[in-house]
C-alpha positions in Angstrom: -27.4 -26.6 5.1 -29.7 -27.5 2.2 -33.2 -26.4 2.9 -32.7 -24.8 6.3 -31.0 -21.7 5.0 -32.6 -21.7 1.6 -34.8 -18.6 2.3 -31.9 -16.6 3.8 -29.5 -17.5 1.0 -32.2 -16.5 -1.5 -32.5 -13.1 0.2 -28.7 -12.7 0.2 -28.6 -13.4 -3.5 -31.2 -10.7 -4.0 -29.0 -8.3 -2.0 -25.9 -9.2 -4.0 -27.9 -8.8 -7.3 -29.1 -5.3 -6.1 -25.6 -4.1 -5.1 -23.0 -2.2 -7.0 -20.4 -1.4 -4.3 -20.2 -4.2 -1.6 -17.7 -4.0 1.2 -17.0 -7.1 3.3 -15.9 -6.8 6.9 -14.6 -10.1 8.3 -13.1 -11.7 11.3 -11.7 -15.0 12.5 -14.8 -17.0 11.5 -13.9 -16.5 7.8 -10.8 -18.6 8.2 -12.0 -21.3 10.6 -13.3 -23.3 7.5 -9.6 -23.2 6.4 -8.8 -25.0 9.6 -7.3 -21.9 11.3 -8.7 -21.8 14.8 -10.0 -18.7 16.5 -7.5 -18.5 19.4 -10.1 -16.9 21.7 -12.3 -20.1 21.6 -9.9 -22.2 23.6 -8.6 -20.0 26.4 -8.6 -22.8 28.9 -6.4 -25.1 26.9 -3.8 -22.3 26.2 -3.9 -21.1 29.8 -3.0 -24.6 31.0 -0.1 -24.9 28.6 1.2 -21.4 28.5 0.1 -20.0 32.0 -1.1 -16.8 30.3 -4.2 -16.0 28.2 -3.7 -15.5 24.5 -4.5 -11.8 24.9 -1.6 -11.5 27.3 0.8 -13.4 25.1 -0.1 -11.5 22.0 0.6 -8.1 23.5 3.4 -5.6 22.9 4.6 -5.7 26.5 4.8 -9.6 26.5 6.6 -9.5 23.2 9.2 -7.2 24.7 9.4 -8.9 28.1 9.2 -12.6 27.0 10.0 -12.7 23.3 10.7 -16.5 23.4 7.4 -17.2 25.1 5.6 -15.0 22.5 7.2 -16.9 19.6 6.5 -20.3 21.1 2.8 -19.4 21.1 2.8 -17.4 17.9 4.4 -20.1 15.7 2.2 -22.9 17.0 -1.2 -21.1 17.4 -1.1 -18.3 14.8 1.0 -19.3 11.9 -0.8 -21.8 9.7 1.3 -21.7 6.5 -0.4 -24.6 4.8 -3.9 -23.2 5.1 -5.8 -22.7 1.8 -8.5 -20.2 0.9 -12.0 -21.6 1.5 -15.3 -20.9 -0.4 -15.8 -17.6 1.4 -12.4 -16.2 0.3 -12.9 -17.4 -3.2 -16.4 -16.0 -3.6 -15.3 -12.6 -2.3 -12.5 -12.5 -4.9 -15.0 -13.5 -7.6 -17.3 -10.6 -6.5 -14.4 -8.2 -6.7 -13.4 -9.4 -10.2 -17.0 -9.0 -11.3 -17.0 -5.4 -10.2 -19.5 -5.9 -7.4 -17.2 -5.8 -4.4 -15.0 -2.7 -3.6 -13.0 -3.9 -0.6 -12.4 -6.6 1.9 -11.6 -5.3 5.4 -10.2 -8.1 7.6 -9.2 -8.6 11.2 -7.3 -11.7 10.1 -3.6 -11.9 9.6 -3.3 -15.1 7.5 -3.2 -13.5 4.0 -5.9 -15.9 2.6 -8.0 -13.2 0.9 -5.0 -12.3 -1.2 -4.2 -15.9 -1.8 -7.7 -16.4 -3.2 -7.2 -13.4 -5.6 -8.7 -10.4 -3.7 -6.8 -7.2 -4.6 -8.2 -4.5 -2.4 -7.7 -5.9 1.1 -7.3 -3.7 4.2 -5.6 -5.8 6.9 -6.5 -4.1 10.2 -4.2 -6.3 12.2 -1.4 -6.8 9.8 -0.1 -10.1 8.3 2.0 -13.0 9.4 3.5 -13.0 5.9 5.5 -9.8 6.6 8.2 -9.7 9.2 10.9 -7.1 9.7 14.2 -6.7 11.6 13.7 -4.2 14.5 17.2 -2.8 13.9 17.8 -2.6 10.1 14.3 -3.1 8.7 15.2 -6.1 6.5 12.2 -8.1 5.3 11.7 -11.8 6.2 8.9 -14.1 5.0 6.7 -16.3 7.2 8.6 -19.5 6.5 11.8 -18.0 7.8 10.1 -17.0 11.1 8.2 -20.3 11.5 11.3 -22.4 11.0 13.7 -20.3 13.1 14.9 -21.8 16.3 13.5 -19.8 19.2 13.5 -16.1 18.5 14.0 -15.3 14.8 17.1 -13.2 14.3 18.2 -11.0 11.4 21.6 -11.4 9.6 22.6 -8.2 11.4 21.8 -9.8 14.8 18.6 -7.8 15.3 15.3 -9.3 16.6 12.6 -9.9 13.9 9.1 -8.7 14.7 6.0 -9.8 12.8 4.0 -7.0 11.0 1.0 -7.8 13.1 -0.8 -5.4 15.4 -0.4 -6.7 18.9 -2.6 -5.8 21.9 -1.5 -2.4 23.2 -0.4 -1.3 19.7 -2.2 1.1 17.5 -3.9 0.2 14.2 -2.3 1.8 11.1 -4.0 5.1 10.6 -3.9 4.9 6.8 -5.6 1.5 6.9 -8.3 2.9 9.3 -8.9 5.9 6.9 -9.2 3.7 3.9 -11.5 1.2 5.7 -13.9 3.9 7.0 -14.0 5.6 3.5 -14.8 2.2 1.9 -17.6 1.5 4.4 -19.1 5.0 4.1 -19.2 4.8 0.3 -20.7 1.2 0.1 -24.3 0.4 -0.8 -24.0 -3.0 0.9 -22.0 -4.0 4.0 -21.6 -7.7 4.7 -20.2 -8.5 8.1 -18.9 -12.1 8.3 -17.2 -14.4 10.8 -16.9 -11.8 13.6 -18.8 -11.2 16.9 -17.8 -7.5 16.7 -16.0 -7.7 20.0 -12.7 -6.1 19.0 -12.5 -2.4 19.1 -11.8 0.0 17.4 -12.4 -2.1 14.3 -16.0 -3.0 15.4 -16.9 0.6 15.6 -16.1 1.2 11.9 -19.5 -0.2 10.9 -21.1 3.0 12.4 -19.9 4.8 9.2 -22.2 2.6 7.0 -25.0 4.6 5.3 -25.9 2.2 2.5 -29.0 0.1 1.7 -28.2 -3.4 2.8 -26.6 -4.5 6.1 -26.0 -8.3 6.3 -24.4 -10.4 9.1 -23.2 -13.9 8.5 -21.8 -15.5 11.6 -22.2 -18.9 13.3 -23.0 -17.3 16.7 -24.9 -14.1 17.3 -22.9 -10.9 17.1 -22.2 -9.5 20.5 -23.0 -6.1 19.3 -26.5 -5.5 17.8 -26.0 -3.7 14.5 -29.5 -3.6 13.1 -28.9 -5.9 10.2 -31.8 -6.5 7.9 -30.5 -10.0 7.1 -28.7 -12.3 9.6 -27.6 -15.8 8.7 -26.4 -17.9 11.6 -24.3 -20.4 9.6 -20.7 -21.0 8.5 -19.8 -18.3 6.1 -18.0 -20.4 3.4 -21.1 -22.6 3.1 -23.3 -19.5 2.7 -21.2 -17.5 0.3 -20.3 -20.6 -1.7 -23.9 -20.8 -2.8 -24.2 -17.2 -4.1 -23.9 -16.8 -7.9 -22.0 -13.8 -9.2 
């Protein structure tokens, strides 16, 4: 990293220094440096073992039809309870504490932004840390679900469902509203660790009217957003070198 991205990181530092209301929009790439894999990146492996694609398994209809199969995949491939926040999560929390950053909008469900100290976090796809009985609504934490044999059940006998947005389910309208409002009020939007492939979330960036649009992602974004600054590098390594 040293040298190669020096100029880009210098420009990013200038952007941060010039900003008063940053919004960060992040995807799976923000957590890969915390050793949480992007499940889309290994479809072949999962198809061999599970006979279905991840997108099929993590869908509402699959959850209803084959709850045991859903949980087998979910516990092994989506619940990483030992993961720790990386340099990207920590820097974003620092920026918020310094009054520079207004909100983190995340497509991730791992809770690492909050674990790093971020307070205003809009979780578009929910969180593995929240789980509820479908019958009585009782709350259960992630450890209970992870350690349950087969399908996690409530004391009342009801089936427990994670508070995550599965394929075929709608995003929370309140979270959408808050996210769009934050983006529309921001002077800087930093998009990180996402190829902007998942809609409707990827469409939120159309509401940005500010000065600085930055993309930090190891691979090129699928959707061209007209960013003034694009850094093709791991986001933790980049943000870790920014001073607040």
